[in-house]
C-alpha positions as CSV (number, residue, x, y, z in Angstrom):
1,M,20.4,-2.4,16.7
2,T,20.0,-5.4,14.3
3,S,18.6,-7.5,17.2
4,L,16.2,-4.7,18.1
5,I,14.9,-4.6,14.6
6,A,14.5,-8.3,14.3
7,L,12.7,-8.5,17.6
8,L,10.3,-5.6,16.7
9,C,9.7,-7.5,13.4
10,L,8.9,-10.6,15.2
11,T,6.3,-9.0,17.3
12,S,4.8,-7.2,14.4
13,F,4.5,-10.5,12.6
14,S,2.7,-12.2,15.4
15,N,0.2,-9.3,16.1
16,T,-1.0,-9.2,12.5
17,F,-2.4,-12.6,11.8
18,S,-5.9,-11.5,12.9
19,L,-5.7,-8.5,10.5
20,G,-5.4,-10.9,7.6
21,A,-8.1,-13.2,8.8
22,F,-10.8,-10.6,9.6
23,P,-11.8,-9.6,6.0
24,A,-12.5,-13.1,4.8
25,I,-15.0,-13.8,7.6
26,L,-16.8,-10.6,7.1
27,P,-19.7,-12.1,5.0
28,E,-20.3,-14.9,7.5
29,L,-20.2,-12.4,10.3
30,A,-23.0,-10.5,8.5
31,R,-25.0,-13.6,7.9
32,G,-24.5,-15.2,11.3
33,G,-25.0,-11.9,13.3
34,G,-27.9,-10.6,11.1
35,L,-26.0,-7.4,10.5
36,V,-27.1,-4.9,7.9
37,D,-24.5,-3.0,5.8
38,W,-24.1,-0.1,8.2
39,Q,-23.5,-2.4,11.3
40,L,-21.0,-4.3,9.2
41,G,-19.3,-1.1,8.2
42,A,-19.2,-0.1,11.9
43,V,-17.6,-3.4,13.0
44,A,-15.1,-3.3,10.2
45,S,-14.2,0.4,10.8
46,A,-14.0,0.2,14.6
47,F,-10.6,-1.0,14.4
48,G,-9.4,2.0,12.5
49,F,-11.6,4.4,14.7
50,A,-9.9,3.2,17.9
51,R,-6.3,3.5,16.3
52,M,-7.2,7.0,15.1
53,T,-8.4,8.3,18.4
54,A,-5.6,6.6,20.5
55,D,-2.7,7.7,18.2
56,I,-2.1,11.1,19.7
57,P,-2.3,10.0,23.3
58,I,0.2,7.1,22.3
59,G,2.5,9.5,20.6
60,L,2.7,11.7,23.7
61,F,3.0,8.6,26.0
62,L,5.9,7.2,24.0
63,T,8.0,10.3,24.3
64,H,9.2,9.0,27.8
65,H,7.6,5.5,28.1
66,L,8.6,3.5,25.0
67,R,9.5,0.4,27.1
68,R,6.1,0.3,28.9
69,A,4.2,0.8,25.6
70,V,5.7,-2.5,24.0
71,V,4.3,-4.4,27.0
72,I,0.9,-2.7,26.9
73,G,0.1,-3.2,23.3
74,P,0.2,-7.0,23.0
75,G,-1.8,-7.4,26.1
76,V,-4.7,-5.0,25.0
77,L,-4.7,-6.8,21.6
78,A,-5.2,-10.2,23.2
79,V,-8.1,-8.9,25.3
80,G,-9.7,-7.4,22.3
81,A,-9.4,-10.7,20.4
82,A,-11.0,-12.6,23.2
83,V,-14.0,-10.3,23.3
84,L,-14.5,-10.3,19.6
85,T,-14.4,-14.1,19.2
86,S,-16.9,-14.5,22.0
87,G,-19.5,-14.1,19.3
88,G,-21.5,-11.7,21.3
89,P,-24.2,-9.2,19.9
90,F,-23.4,-6.2,17.7
91,P,-22.1,-3.8,20.7
92,L,-19.7,-6.6,21.8
93,L,-18.4,-7.1,18.4
94,V,-17.7,-3.4,18.1
95,L,-16.1,-3.4,21.6
96,G,-13.7,-6.2,20.7
97,R,-12.6,-4.4,17.5
98,L,-12.0,-1.2,19.4
99,L,-9.7,-2.9,21.9
100,M,-7.9,-4.7,19.1
101,G,-7.4,-1.4,17.4
102,V,-6.0,0.3,20.6
103,G,-3.7,-2.7,21.2
104,H,-2.5,-2.8,17.7
105,A,-2.0,1.1,17.7
106,V,0.1,0.9,20.8
107,G,2.4,-1.8,19.3
108,M,2.7,-0.3,15.8
109,V,3.5,3.3,17.0
110,A,6.0,2.0,19.6
111,G,7.8,-0.1,16.9
112,L,7.9,2.7,14.4
113,T,9.2,5.2,17.1
114,A,11.8,2.8,18.2
115,I,13.0,2.4,14.5
116,L,12.8,6.2,13.8
117,H,14.8,6.8,16.9
118,Y,17.5,4.3,16.8
119,R,17.8,3.4,12.9
120,T,18.5,6.7,11.3
121,G,20.7,7.3,8.1
122,P,20.6,5.9,4.6
123,S,19.0,2.5,5.7
124,L,15.9,3.9,7.3
125,A,13.6,3.0,4.4
126,S,14.9,-0.6,4.4
127,A,14.4,-0.9,8.1
128,L,10.9,0.6,7.8
129,N,10.1,-1.8,5.0
130,A,11.5,-4.8,6.9
131,Y,9.2,-3.9,9.7
132,E,6.3,-3.6,7.4
133,F,7.4,-6.8,5.6
134,S,7.1,-8.8,8.9
135,A,3.7,-7.4,9.4
136,M,2.6,-8.4,5.9
137,I,4.0,-11.8,6.2
138,G,1.8,-12.1,9.4
139,I,-1.2,-10.8,7.5
140,L,-0.4,-13.3,4.7
141,C,-0.3,-16.3,7.2
142,G,-3.6,-15.2,8.7
143,T,-5.2,-15.2,5.5
144,V,-3.8,-18.4,4.5
145,L,-4.8,-20.1,7.8
146,I,-8.5,-18.8,7.5
147,G,-8.8,-20.0,4.1
148,V,-7.6,-23.6,5.0
149,L,-9.6,-23.9,8.1
150,P,-12.7,-26.1,7.5
151,S,-15.5,-24.1,6.1
152,G,-17.9,-25.6,8.6
153,L,-16.1,-24.0,11.5
154,A,-17.9,-21.1,12.9
155,W,-16.4,-17.7,12.2
156,N,-15.4,-16.9,15.7
157,W,-13.7,-20.1,16.4
158,A,-11.9,-19.8,13.0
159,L,-10.8,-16.3,13.9
160,L,-9.7,-17.2,17.4
161,A,-7.4,-19.9,15.8
162,T,-5.8,-17.2,13.7
163,C,-5.2,-15.0,16.8
164,A,-3.1,-17.9,18.6
165,P,0.2,-16.6,17.3
166,Q,-0.1,-13.5,19.4
167,L,1.5,-15.5,22.1
168,I,4.7,-15.4,20.2
169,G,4.8,-11.6,20.6
170,L,4.0,-12.1,24.3
171,L,6.8,-14.6,24.8
172,A,9.3,-12.3,22.9
173,L,8.6,-9.4,25.2
174,P,11.6,-9.9,27.7
175,A,14.1,-10.2,25.0
176,L,12.7,-7.1,23.4
177,L,12.9,-5.1,26.6
178,R,16.5,-6.1,27.0
179,T,17.5,-4.7,23.6
180,L,15.5,-1.4,23.9
181,P,18.0,1.4,25.1
182,R,17.0,2.9,28.6
183,Y,16.7,6.5,29.0
184,P,19.2,8.1,31.3
185,S,17.7,8.6,34.7
186,A,16.7,12.2,35.3
187,G,14.0,12.2,38.0
188,P,10.3,11.6,37.3
189,R,9.2,11.9,33.7
190,P,5.7,13.3,32.6
191,L,3.2,10.7,31.5
192,F,2.6,12.7,28.3
193,A,4.9,14.9,26.5
194,R,5.4,16.4,22.9
195,Q,9.3,16.5,23.0
196,A,12.1,14.7,24.7
197,A,14.5,17.6,25.0
198,A,14.0,20.4,27.5
199,G,16.0,23.5,28.2
200,P,18.1,25.6,25.8
201,D,18.7,22.8,23.3
202,A,15.1,22.2,22.7
203,R,13.8,23.1,19.3
204,V,10.3,24.2,18.4
205,T,9.9,23.4,14.7
206,A,6.9,24.0,12.5
207,I,5.5,21.3,10.1
208,T,7.1,21.9,6.7
209,P,5.1,21.6,3.6
210,A,6.8,18.3,2.7
211,A,5.9,16.9,6.1
212,A,2.3,18.1,5.6
213,L,2.2,16.2,2.2
214,A,3.6,13.1,4.1
215,F,0.6,13.3,6.5
216,V,-1.8,13.7,3.5
217,A,-0.2,10.7,1.6
218,G,-0.4,8.5,4.5
219,G,-4.1,9.2,4.9
220,A,-4.8,8.8,1.3
221,I,-3.2,5.5,1.1
222,A,-4.9,4.2,4.1
223,V,-8.4,5.3,3.3
224,A,-8.1,3.8,-0.1
225,Y,-6.6,0.5,1.0
226,S,-9.0,0.0,3.8
227,T,-12.1,0.6,1.6
228,V,-10.7,-2.1,-0.8
229,E,-9.6,-4.6,1.9
230,Q,-12.3,-4.2,4.5
231,F,-15.2,-3.7,2.3
232,S,-14.9,-3.9,-1.6
233,I,-13.0,-7.1,-2.0
234,P,-15.0,-9.2,0.6
235,L,-18.4,-8.0,-0.5
236,R,-18.0,-7.7,-4.1
237,G,-16.4,-11.1,-4.1
238,S,-19.1,-12.7,-2.1
239,R,-22.2,-10.9,-3.7
240,E,-21.3,-10.2,-7.3
241,F,-18.9,-12.9,-8.1
242,G,-20.3,-15.7,-5.9
243,L,-17.0,-16.4,-3.9
244,E,-17.0,-18.3,-0.6
245,R,-14.6,-17.7,2.2
246,A,-11.7,-19.3,0.6
247,G,-12.3,-17.3,-2.7
248,V,-12.3,-14.1,-0.9
249,A,-9.2,-15.1,0.9
250,R,-7.5,-15.9,-2.4
251,L,-8.2,-12.4,-3.7
252,L,-6.7,-11.0,-0.5
253,L,-3.7,-13.3,-1.0
254,V,-3.1,-11.7,-4.3
255,V,-2.6,-8.3,-2.5
256,Q,-0.5,-9.6,0.2
257,I,1.8,-11.8,-2.0
258,F,2.6,-8.8,-4.3
259,D,3.0,-6.5,-1.3
260,I,5.5,-8.9,0.2
261,A,7.5,-9.6,-2.9
262,A,7.9,-5.7,-3.6
263,L,8.5,-4.5,0.1
264,L,12.3,-5.1,0.5
265,P,13.3,-4.1,-3.1
266,L,11.2,-1.1,-2.8
267,G,12.9,0.0,0.4
268,V,16.3,-0.5,-1.1
269,L,15.2,1.6,-4.1
270,A,13.9,4.4,-2.0
271,D,17.2,4.5,0.0
272,R,19.2,4.8,-3.2
273,R,16.8,6.9,-5.5
274,G,15.0,9.1,-2.9
275,T,12.0,8.3,-0.7
276,G,9.8,11.1,-2.4
277,R,10.5,10.1,-6.1
278,V,9.5,6.5,-5.4
279,L,6.4,7.7,-3.4
280,V,5.2,9.5,-6.4
281,A,4.9,6.3,-8.4
282,V,3.4,4.4,-5.6
283,L,0.6,6.8,-5.3
284,L,-0.1,6.7,-9.0
285,V,0.0,2.9,-9.1
286,M,-2.5,2.8,-6.2
287,A,-4.9,5.3,-8.0
288,G,-5.0,2.8,-11.0
289,A,-5.6,-0.2,-8.7
290,S,-8.6,1.7,-6.9
291,V,-10.4,1.9,-10.2
292,L,-9.8,-1.7,-11.3
293,V,-11.1,-2.9,-8.0
294,G,-13.9,-0.6,-7.6
295,F,-15.3,-1.0,-11.2
296,G,-13.7,-4.1,-13.0
297,T,-15.0,-7.6,-13.6
298,L,-13.4,-10.5,-11.7
299,P,-10.2,-10.6,-13.7
300,L,-9.7,-6.9,-13.6
301,V,-10.4,-7.0,-9.8
302,T,-7.7,-9.8,-9.6
303,A,-5.2,-7.4,-11.6
304,G,-6.2,-4.5,-9.4
305,C,-5.4,-6.6,-6.2
306,A,-1.9,-7.2,-7.7
307,L,-1.4,-3.5,-8.3
308,Y,-2.6,-2.8,-4.8
309,G,-0.1,-5.1,-3.5
310,L,2.7,-3.3,-5.5
311,S,1.6,0.1,-4.2
312,M,1.2,-1.0,-0.6
313,A,4.8,-1.9,-0.6
314,G,5.2,2.0,-0.2
315,W,3.1,2.1,2.9
316,M,6.1,3.3,5.0
317,L,7.6,5.8,2.5
318,P,5.7,8.8,3.9
319,L,7.3,8.2,7.2
320,G,10.7,8.3,5.6
321,V,9.8,11.8,4.3
322,L,8.4,12.8,7.7
323,R,11.5,11.7,9.5
324,R,13.6,14.0,7.1
325,E,11.7,16.8,8.2
326,T,11.4,16.1,12.0
327,P,14.1,16.7,14.6
328,P,14.8,13.7,16.9
329,E,13.2,15.1,20.1
330,H,9.7,15.4,18.2
331,V,9.9,11.8,16.7
332,A,7.4,10.2,18.9
333,W,4.8,13.2,18.8
334,R,5.1,13.4,15.0
335,T,4.8,9.6,14.5
336,G,1.6,9.6,16.7
337,L,0.2,12.5,14.7
338,Y,1.0,10.8,11.4
339,R,-0.7,7.7,12.5
340,V,-3.9,9.6,13.2
341,C,-3.9,10.4,9.4
342,V,-3.4,6.8,8.6
343,D,-5.7,5.3,11.1
344,G,-8.4,7.9,10.4
345,G,-8.2,6.7,6.7
346,I,-8.6,3.1,7.9
347,F,-11.6,3.9,9.9
348,L,-13.2,6.2,7.3
349,G,-13.0,4.0,4.3
350,P,-15.0,1.0,5.4
351,F,-17.3,3.4,7.5
352,L,-18.2,5.5,4.5
353,A,-18.7,2.4,2.3
354,G,-21.0,0.9,4.9
355,L,-23.1,4.1,5.0
356,L,-23.3,4.2,1.2
357,G,-24.0,0.5,1.0
358,A,-22.3,-2.1,-1.2
359,G,-24.0,-0.9,-4.4
360,R,-22.6,2.5,-4.1
361,A,-19.1,1.6,-2.7
362,P,-17.5,1.9,-6.1
363,V,-18.2,5.7,-6.1
364,L,-15.7,5.9,-3.2
365,A,-13.2,4.0,-5.3
366,G,-13.2,6.8,-8.0
367,V,-12.9,9.5,-5.3
368,W,-10.0,7.9,-3.5
369,A,-8.3,7.3,-7.0
370,A,-8.6,11.0,-7.7
371,A,-7.2,11.9,-4.1
372,L,-4.2,9.6,-4.8
373,A,-3.5,11.1,-8.2
374,V,-3.7,14.7,-6.8
375,T,-1.3,13.9,-3.8
376,S,1.1,12.3,-6.3
377,L,1.2,15.4,-8.4
378,L,1.7,17.7,-5.3
379,F,4.5,15.3,-4.2
380,L,6.2,15.5,-7.5
381,V,6.1,19.3,-7.6
382,R,7.4,19.5,-4.3
383,E,10.3,17.1,-4.9
384,R,11.3,19.0,-8.0
385,R,11.5,22.2,-6.1
386,R,13.5,20.6,-3.4
387,S,15.9,19.2,-5.9
């Protein structure tokens, strides 16, 4: 299974370059396309909206068609990147982001489902964080690349250059398919299904309170982070602090460097000390970071970016809690359902910030900070009862 994890990490790395590059070109996209704030919020949030609406069908599809999904995801992502970087009008920009969101959702949920199926046991948190680590390295490389490209290069050509590493994932597909275990042949399988088992051994299990809290925690982390990364940092940096593309990219780099530095150690800590306990601390740190980024001066925003990076290292921890509460035959369905909460948050953050406008966006930072703190408290109470 080590080679499977390595290949999944490679595809995750190659498919996330564009995620790191997009926030840095957001101010140029607004100026070049003549987009007002609500349109800018719509383009930024379309990615999360597409992932949110696609997650449940993807989860149902993955129950019996995991191998097909790992092929479909990178292909749709490449088509979306081509549409977005065509530099077309507002509807075409939204379409490109929607396609990229669907492609990324297929690849991400397929990778997570494979790990949750085939890497159970005490090393699960480390495997999940290694997968996230590879994605963050890709995001970091995309941010670095967009920051060092000539400032005179048009935003769409600069973004297209950062999408080129997606070819690595496409070239790695044959090797990945060879490492994925094949399901035993049992006749035609349904295109969409909620569980893999059938007959007397199949179990119907309700969602436990801990699993429900995992859904809430995933959504809370996502909505707070997407507001900061896709809206607050780029627009506050550009409009309030006078930062150019490279300056905005440097702020985003602070988040990513601290995230990458903490990912693997935090996974090991969660395996040893308990996923739920570590998740409580992660949620509290992110609540404080939301306040600093939303209301602070530039030095405080920089400190908030560092804290955001540390807390984002716990991005995968709710999945560890969810796996603990989920029987194997329901893993694909529950993973897709969980990703609805996460991608719903990724959509909702910049969308609401765009509706409110950049001047009122800090209000959301306070709301998300409160939501994270309350979720942390509920998790703490639940873990103590479980102990």
